[in-house]
C-alpha positions as a printed Julia matrix, in Angstrom:
475×3 Matrix{Float64}:
 -11.6   -17.72   -7.18
 -13.31  -19.37  -10.14
 -13.86  -16.91  -13.02
 -17.36  -18.32  -13.49
 -18.34  -17.65   -9.9
 -18.66  -14.59   -7.73
 -16.23  -14.36   -4.83
 -17.64  -16.1    -1.79
 -17.33  -15.07    1.83
 -15.48  -18.26    2.7
 -11.9   -18.09    3.85
  -9.32  -18.52    1.09
  -6.67  -21.25    0.91
  -4.52  -21.71    3.96
  -1.4   -20.37    2.23
  -3.17  -17.05    1.75
  -4.41  -16.59    5.3
  -2.67  -13.85    7.24
  -2.5   -13.14   10.93
  -5.44  -11.06   12.07
  -3.01   -8.24   12.85
  -2.82   -7.58    9.12
  -6.08   -5.67    9.45
  -4.55   -3.1    11.76
  -1.38   -2.98    9.67
  -3.34   -2.29    6.51
  -5.13    0.6     8.19
  -1.81    2.05    9.33
  -0.43    1.73    5.8
  -3.44    3.56    4.45
  -2.91    6.41    6.89
   0.71    6.71    5.81
  -0.48    7.55    2.31
  -1.27   11.05    3.52
   2.37   11.74    4.2
   3.13   10.57    0.68
   0.74   13.07   -0.81
  -2.03   10.64   -1.66
  -5.7    11.48   -1.39
  -8.77    9.34   -1.32
 -11.8    11.58   -1.7
 -15.53   10.96   -2.12
 -17.21    9.87   -5.3
 -20.45   10.58   -7.01
 -22.19   12.16   -9.92
 -22.8    15.7    -8.64
 -19.51   17.26   -7.51
 -20.76   20.8    -6.89
 -20.61   20.34   -3.12
 -17.84   17.77   -3.01
 -15.08   20.32   -2.52
 -16.84   21.79    0.49
 -16.35   18.53    2.3
 -12.58   18.85    2.36
 -10.51   19.62    5.42
  -8.63   17.69    8.03
 -10.01   14.26    8.82
 -11.68   14.2    12.21
 -10.06   12.09   14.89
 -11.21    8.5    14.48
 -12.68    6.42   17.26
 -10.26    4.18   19.17
  -8.6     1.56   16.99
 -10.72   -1.58   16.68
  -9.55   -5.01   17.64
  -8.17   -6.9    14.63
 -10.79   -8.93   12.81
 -10.84  -12.66   13.46
 -13.03  -13.39   10.42
 -12.26  -14.52    6.91
  -9.05  -13.23    5.38
  -9.58  -11.86    1.86
  -6.04  -10.59    1.35
  -4.27  -11.24   -1.92
  -7.33  -11.04   -4.12
  -8.79   -8.12   -6.05
 -11.35   -8.12   -8.84
 -12.02   -5.03  -10.9
 -15.35   -3.46  -11.67
 -16.62   -0.62  -13.82
 -19.27    2.02  -13.21
 -21.02    2.8   -16.49
 -24.47    3.14  -17.97
 -23.09    4.19  -21.35
 -24.72    1.85  -23.86
 -22.15    2.64  -26.56
 -19.13    1.98  -24.33
 -20.63   -1.31  -23.11
 -21.49   -2.6   -26.57
 -19.14   -5.47  -27.56
 -17.13   -5.16  -30.8
 -19.11   -7.99  -32.41
 -22.14   -5.67  -32.59
 -20.48   -3.53  -35.27
 -19.13    0.03  -35.29
 -20.49    2.96  -33.31
 -19.2     6.24  -34.65
 -16.76    7.99  -32.33
 -16.67    5.29  -29.66
 -13.75    3.09  -30.7
 -11.44    4.15  -27.85
 -14.05    3.63  -25.13
 -15.11    0.24  -26.43
 -11.52   -0.95  -26.78
 -10.83   -0.1   -23.14
 -13.96   -1.86  -21.87
 -13.22   -4.96  -23.95
  -9.61   -5.13  -22.74
 -10.63   -4.51  -19.13
 -13.42   -7.15  -19.16
 -14.43   -6.14  -15.62
 -15.64   -8.82  -13.25
 -18.42   -6.44  -12.18
 -20.28   -3.56  -13.77
 -22.32   -1.16  -11.67
 -25.62   -0.18  -13.29
 -27.44    2.85  -11.93
 -31.23    2.69  -11.68
 -32.74    6.17  -11.7
 -36.03    5.36  -10.02
 -37.41    8.87  -10.56
 -36.78    8.66  -14.3
 -38.06    5.12  -14.77
 -41.21    5.65  -12.69
 -42.08    9.36  -12.63
 -45.68    8.65  -11.66
 -47.21    6.38   -9.05
 -50.0     5.62  -11.5
 -47.77    3.42  -13.69
 -45.19    0.75  -12.8
 -41.46    1.19  -13.27
 -40.64    0.98  -16.99
 -37.11   -0.37  -17.64
 -37.47    0.46  -21.34
 -38.04    4.15  -20.72
 -35.3     6.25  -22.4
 -33.76    8.58  -19.83
 -30.57    9.8   -21.53
 -29.63   10.84  -25.07
 -26.37    8.86  -25.03
 -24.2    11.99  -25.38
 -21.82   13.6   -22.92
 -22.89   16.23  -20.43
 -24.92   19.0   -22.11
 -25.16   16.92  -25.3
 -21.38   16.85  -25.86
 -20.45   14.6   -28.82
 -19.96   11.84  -29.66
 -23.44   10.48  -29.04
 -24.17    6.8   -28.77
 -27.52    5.01  -28.73
 -30.2     6.38  -26.37
 -29.9     4.99  -22.85
 -32.53    2.94  -21.05
 -32.14    0.28  -18.39
 -33.25   -2.36  -20.89
 -30.61   -1.24  -23.4
 -27.84   -1.28  -20.79
 -28.81   -4.74  -19.54
 -28.87   -6.06  -23.11
 -25.26   -4.98  -23.69
 -24.15   -6.34  -20.31
 -25.7    -9.69  -21.21
 -23.91   -9.6   -24.58
 -20.62   -8.9   -22.83
 -21.24  -11.82  -20.49
 -21.63  -14.12  -23.49
 -18.34  -12.82  -24.89
 -16.55  -12.87  -21.51
 -17.89  -15.71  -19.32
 -17.52  -14.9   -15.64
 -17.28  -11.14  -16.21
 -19.69   -8.2   -16.3
 -21.75   -9.29  -13.29
 -24.11   -6.37  -12.55
 -24.32   -4.42   -9.31
 -27.76   -2.79   -9.4
 -27.66    0.61   -7.68
 -30.8     2.64   -7.01
 -30.93    6.43   -6.69
 -33.2     9.34   -7.62
 -36.3     9.46   -5.4
 -39.55   10.01   -7.33
 -41.4    13.06   -6.05
 -44.44   10.94   -5.32
 -42.44    8.45   -3.2
 -40.41   10.93   -1.14
 -41.45   12.88    1.89
 -41.28   16.67    2.06
 -39.01   17.23    5.08
 -40.28   19.64    7.72
 -37.05   19.74    9.73
 -33.32   19.35    9.22
 -30.55   21.43    7.69
 -31.93   23.36    4.7
 -35.02   21.17    4.7
 -36.88   23.78    2.65
 -34.33   23.57   -0.18
 -34.11   19.84   -0.83
 -33.28   19.15   -4.47
 -35.43   16.99   -6.71
 -34.61   13.3    -6.36
 -33.01   13.63   -2.92
 -36.03   13.46   -0.65
 -35.95   10.57    1.82
 -38.33    7.69    1.2
 -41.65    8.55    2.8
 -42.88    6.33    5.61
 -45.36    3.89    4.16
 -43.79    3.93    0.69
 -41.62    0.88    1.3
 -44.06   -1.27   -0.68
 -43.62    0.99   -3.73
 -39.85    0.72   -3.41
 -40.12   -3.06   -3.2
 -42.31   -3.11   -6.31
 -39.6    -1.15   -8.14
 -36.99   -3.71   -7.03
 -39.16   -6.54   -8.35
 -39.58   -4.75  -11.69
 -35.82   -4.34  -12.08
 -35.26   -7.95  -11.01
 -37.59   -9.05  -13.81
 -35.73   -6.85  -16.31
 -32.39   -8.39  -15.25
 -33.77  -11.91  -15.63
 -35.43  -11.08  -18.95
 -32.03   -9.93  -20.25
 -30.68  -13.41  -19.56
 -28.54  -12.39  -16.57
 -28.55  -15.11  -13.91
 -26.43  -13.54  -11.13
 -26.56  -10.0    -9.79
 -25.74   -7.9    -6.75
 -27.94   -5.16   -5.32
 -27.48   -2.01   -3.27
 -30.38    0.04   -1.88
 -29.21    3.61   -2.58
 -26.15    5.43   -3.86
 -24.17    7.65   -1.45
 -26.87    7.97    1.22
 -24.52   10.22    3.23
 -24.46   12.87    0.47
 -27.11   15.63    0.23
 -27.68   15.22   -3.49
 -28.89   11.66   -2.9
 -30.56   11.97    0.52
 -31.42   15.32    2.08
 -31.43   16.64    4.78
 -28.38   14.88    6.15
 -28.55   16.36    9.65
 -31.21   17.43   12.16
 -29.82   20.97   12.14
 -27.04   22.88   10.39
 -24.53   22.25   13.16
 -21.73   20.02   11.9
 -22.15   17.74   14.92
 -25.94   17.59   14.73
 -27.59   14.18   14.76
 -27.5    12.48   11.36
 -30.96   12.12    9.8
 -30.04   10.18    6.66
 -29.23    6.77    8.23
 -32.83    6.16    9.35
 -34.56    6.34    5.93
 -31.63    4.5     4.37
 -32.02    1.76    6.99
 -35.65    1.28    6.0
 -34.56    0.84    2.39
 -31.91   -1.73    3.36
 -34.5    -3.8     5.22
 -36.99   -3.48    2.36
 -34.45   -4.55   -0.26
 -33.12   -7.41    1.84
 -36.61   -8.8     2.43
 -37.45   -8.47   -1.27
 -34.26  -10.17   -2.44
 -34.75  -13.03    0.0
 -38.24  -13.63   -1.37
 -37.08  -13.42   -5.0
 -33.95  -15.53   -4.8
 -35.44  -18.36   -2.72
 -33.61  -20.69   -0.36
 -31.43  -22.69   -2.76
 -27.84  -23.54   -1.77
 -26.41  -20.83   -4.04
 -29.15  -18.24   -3.59
 -27.25  -15.9    -1.27
 -24.1   -16.09   -3.41
 -25.97  -15.52   -6.66
 -27.77  -12.36   -5.49
 -25.91  -10.44   -2.78
 -26.86   -7.36   -0.81
 -24.26   -4.57   -0.78
 -24.77   -2.08    2.05
 -23.1     1.3     2.37
 -22.11    2.87   -0.95
 -20.98    5.77    1.22
 -19.01    8.77   -0.01
 -15.67    9.3     1.72
 -15.97   12.86    3.0
 -12.83   14.25    4.59
 -14.66   15.8     7.55
 -18.23   16.26    8.81
 -20.09   19.4     7.81
 -23.61   20.71    8.26
 -24.49   19.18    4.88
 -22.69   15.82    4.89
 -22.16   12.84    7.18
 -18.77   11.11    7.04
 -18.65    7.45    6.04
 -17.66    6.14    9.47
 -20.27    8.31   11.25
 -22.95    7.07    8.86
 -22.05    3.39    9.27
 -21.87    3.84   13.04
 -25.44    5.17   13.04
 -26.81    2.05   11.34
 -28.04   -0.51   13.89
 -27.0    -4.14   13.7
 -30.44   -5.05   12.36
 -29.55   -2.98    9.26
 -25.8    -3.16    8.74
 -25.49   -6.83    9.62
 -27.77   -7.76    6.72
 -24.89   -6.97    4.35
 -23.22   -9.65    2.29
 -20.74   -6.98    1.15
 -19.89   -3.47    2.39
 -19.54   -0.79   -0.3
 -17.25    2.24    0.1
 -16.25    5.04   -2.29
 -12.79    6.61   -2.46
 -10.89    8.57   -5.1
  -7.29    9.55   -5.83
  -5.91   12.93   -6.82
  -2.4    13.42   -8.16
  -2.53   17.06   -7.07
  -4.18   16.89   -3.62
  -5.09   19.93   -1.6
  -3.4    20.39    1.73
  -5.1    19.28    4.94
  -7.05   16.28    3.71
  -6.95   13.06    5.64
  -7.46    9.41    4.69
 -11.22    8.87    5.14
 -11.39    5.31    3.79
  -9.36    4.06    6.76
 -12.0     5.4     9.17
 -14.81    3.63    7.31
 -12.84    0.37    7.29
 -12.29    0.79   11.01
 -16.03    1.04   11.58
 -16.56   -2.18    9.65
 -13.98   -3.89   11.87
 -15.96   -2.89   14.98
 -19.0    -4.96   14.01
 -18.49   -8.65   14.9
 -21.41   -9.57   12.63
 -19.36   -8.33    9.66
 -16.28  -10.44   10.4
 -16.69  -12.44    7.2
 -18.04   -9.64    5.0
 -15.72   -8.4     2.24
 -15.46   -4.73    1.32
 -15.8    -3.42   -2.21
 -14.6     0.01   -3.3
 -17.59    0.56   -5.57
 -16.4     3.91   -6.87
 -12.81    4.96   -7.39
 -10.76    6.73  -10.0
  -8.12    9.37  -10.47
  -8.22   12.78  -12.1
 -10.07   15.8   -10.73
 -12.75   14.28   -8.48
 -14.67   17.25   -7.16
 -16.3    20.64   -7.59
 -16.27   20.69  -11.38
 -12.49   20.99  -11.51
 -10.67   20.61  -14.8
  -8.48   17.57  -15.23
  -4.8    18.35  -15.67
  -3.64   16.66  -18.85
   0.12   17.27  -18.98
   2.22   14.14  -19.33
   3.76   14.28  -15.86
   0.39   14.49  -14.13
  -1.16   11.75  -16.23
   1.85    9.55  -15.47
   1.48   10.27  -11.76
  -2.22    9.4   -11.94
  -1.33    6.11  -13.57
   1.18    5.23  -10.87
  -1.14    6.33   -8.06
  -3.92    4.06   -9.26
  -1.65    1.08   -9.78
  -0.11    1.44   -6.32
  -3.52    1.85   -4.7
  -4.91   -1.27   -6.35
  -1.83   -3.13   -5.11
  -2.54   -2.0    -1.54
  -6.17   -3.01   -1.82
  -5.09   -6.38   -3.22
  -3.14   -7.05   -0.02
  -5.85   -5.72    2.32
  -7.59   -8.53    4.28
 -11.05   -7.02    3.68
 -11.09   -5.5     0.2
 -11.87   -7.81   -2.72
 -13.01   -5.49   -5.54
 -12.48   -1.98   -6.88
 -14.76   -0.28   -9.42
 -13.47    2.37  -11.84
 -15.74    5.42  -12.28
 -16.2     5.82  -15.28
 -15.2     5.05  -18.92
 -15.76    8.46  -20.49
 -14.78   11.65  -18.71
 -17.68   13.62  -17.32
 -16.82   17.32  -17.61
 -18.25   17.88  -14.13
 -16.45   14.9   -12.56
 -13.48   13.99  -14.77
 -12.12   10.65  -13.56
 -12.66    8.61  -16.72
 -10.35    6.39  -18.74
 -10.87    8.32  -21.98
 -11.53   12.02  -22.5
 -15.02   13.41  -23.05
 -14.47   13.56  -26.81
 -13.49    9.85  -26.75
 -10.34   10.68  -28.69
  -7.64   10.19  -26.07
  -7.07    7.19  -23.83
  -5.39    8.16  -20.57
  -2.4     6.15  -19.25
  -4.44    5.06  -16.22
  -6.58    2.95  -18.56
  -3.58    0.64  -18.9
  -3.7     0.01  -15.15
  -7.31   -1.18  -15.26
  -6.79   -3.38  -18.3
  -3.73   -4.93  -16.64
  -5.67   -5.67  -13.45
  -8.67   -6.91  -15.43
  -8.78   -8.87  -18.66
  -7.82  -12.52  -18.33
  -6.21  -11.96  -14.91
  -7.89  -13.91  -12.09
  -8.59  -11.89   -8.91
  -6.15  -13.99   -6.88
  -3.35  -13.77   -9.45
  -0.36  -11.7    -8.28
  -0.49   -7.96   -8.96
   0.58   -7.12  -12.51
   3.64   -4.9   -13.05
   3.06   -1.19  -13.45
   2.24   -0.39  -17.1
   4.99    1.31  -19.08
   2.95    4.5   -19.39
   3.11    4.84  -15.58
   6.9     5.1   -15.72
   9.2     8.03  -16.38
  11.75    8.01  -19.18
  15.34    8.1   -17.92
  18.18    9.92  -19.66
  19.3     6.73  -21.42
  15.82    6.1   -22.76
  14.92    3.31  -20.35
  11.9     3.4   -18.06
  12.04    4.15  -14.38
   9.46    4.49  -11.65
   8.72    8.0   -10.36
  10.41    8.95   -7.08
   8.54    7.72   -4.03
């Protein structure tokens, strides 16, 4: 793949094509990770209910027939999830007190993609005024004002630094625009569904008839992206629509097998975004490649509950008229070096659901949130050397597996700086310590092309032997 261009959905060179049976083999390999003590959990920004979604993975539907579409094996680009203006600011802009470690990691990683969250409720709190991309919605500090503090955060400020990074790193830092946070005026007040009377702010489903307001918000963000000097971008309608802190209620009742309610309003948003993007990008030969629609962004819950819908169940509930609009499918999945017992491999089930849709035969899959640490329920990250080394090795091995997978073409690290409530960052919250896993992401990013061979495991992933040499951990 050309560094200056986004990966296309065309089949790669003949020497890289694999037999279609690779798809089934990759799924089997993913399932074997459980026996090795690996865990891929769900992602997100509000982990308070994440731990409740644990448990044994439900039995998947019958194995799909191997895909006969494009083979994307042996390529993997890296992405980054961050809206931290300070971390994204290139070194040429001068010093920012306390942020050296974070900026060094981002510069060395030079991610092909960067996911930018658009908090619609914060940028347009009232229906009486249009979305304002310059509206400051964060103080630039850590959670609960934890230092260090960078510049205040607005969408305009983030886009400006992404554009500056693009100038410094041609072909990198392509934005994935991700909406979430429903304005109170645009959401409906549910009258049915599990805990419908306790829906949190920002998680109401889009009200029927408010699609035009959502499309106006998309157009406003499109203009902000173009005004920043960014020519290519990817778009996704809503973050983790199968999680109750982004869309609620999730089910028609509080039975764990009750009908999912969240796919229907999400489907309306997919259609609305797709129609808007088609109108904005025009019909030029590169239009679809330059501005792609990413559908899914689903959290990888281990099992269905009354409050959540698993990724495969959610995708299965989307009709062809919705899911088949996707240029890319987005999935979330995390690693934990100290997994709890009884968890399954939920990403494999979601990939299986993608394989069952013939209209998606050529669509690549992106893991648009991943990371390693303590992903869930406000857990503290273990920081002893052995655990950090295991985290490093886990992430490197997982990226290697995704590199060889015939569907997966990108993986996005969440995030740069540790969030105390969801600590999966590359540096600690104080931005004083760079974790070994950061070396994995910089090795897979930087000047490496997505179809280059996997890099060797960084030295900080390896154990020290008795003679002082490095050795891989057992297993």
